[in-house]
C-alpha positions as CSV (number, residue, x, y, z in Angstrom):
1,M,-12.5,64.5,305.2
2,F,-9.3,62.6,305.7
3,P,-9.1,63.2,309.4
4,R,-12.3,61.6,310.1
5,F,-11.1,58.4,308.0
6,A,-8.0,58.4,310.1
7,D,-9.7,58.4,313.4
8,L,-12.1,55.7,312.0
9,F,-9.2,53.4,310.9
10,A,-7.3,54.1,314.1
11,G,-10.1,52.7,316.4
12,M,-10.2,49.7,314.3
13,G,-7.0,48.4,315.7
14,D,-5.9,46.4,312.7
15,A,-3.0,47.3,310.3
16,L,-4.1,49.2,307.5
17,P,-3.3,48.3,303.9
18,I,-0.5,50.0,302.3
19,T,-2.6,52.0,299.8
20,T,-4.7,53.5,302.7
21,R,-1.7,54.4,304.7
22,M,-0.2,56.0,301.5
23,M,-3.5,58.2,300.9
24,L,-3.7,59.3,304.5
25,D,0.2,60.1,304.6
26,T,-0.2,62.0,301.3
27,A,-3.1,63.8,302.6
28,G,-1.4,64.8,305.9
29,F,1.7,65.9,303.9
30,L,-0.4,68.0,301.6
31,R,-2.2,69.5,304.4
32,S,1.1,70.6,306.3
33,R,3.4,71.3,303.4
34,W,1.0,72.6,300.5
35,W,3.5,75.5,300.0
36,I,6.1,73.3,298.6
37,L,4.0,72.1,295.6
38,P,4.0,75.3,293.4
39,P,7.8,75.6,293.4
40,I,8.2,72.0,292.5
41,A,5.5,72.3,289.7
42,G,7.4,75.4,288.4
43,L,10.8,73.6,288.6
44,A,9.3,70.5,286.7
45,G,7.6,72.8,284.1
46,Y,10.9,74.6,283.5
47,G,12.9,71.3,283.3
48,I,10.4,69.8,280.9
49,H,10.6,72.9,278.6
50,R,14.5,72.9,278.5
51,L,14.4,69.2,278.0
52,W,12.0,69.7,275.1
53,Q,14.4,71.9,273.2
54,V,16.8,69.1,272.8
55,E,16.4,67.6,269.3
56,R,17.1,64.0,270.4
57,V,14.5,64.3,273.0
58,R,11.8,65.4,270.7
59,Q,12.8,62.8,268.2
60,G,12.6,60.0,271.0
61,W,9.2,61.1,272.1
62,D,7.9,61.2,268.6
63,G,9.3,57.8,268.0
64,S,11.4,58.7,265.0
65,S,14.9,57.8,265.7
């Protein structure tokens, strides 16, 4: 899907808006380096779990100081 858009935009010759470039770059990154996402998601989940065990963090999230 995205390669067709990339070819279409490349043929226009004009500079693409930043949001379009970011979308195409993100799609390219995910296509070539998809295997990086599961470890990052696992580490983020572990970090959030560990952070949530801190009483001060839980109180801050709940809005009770």
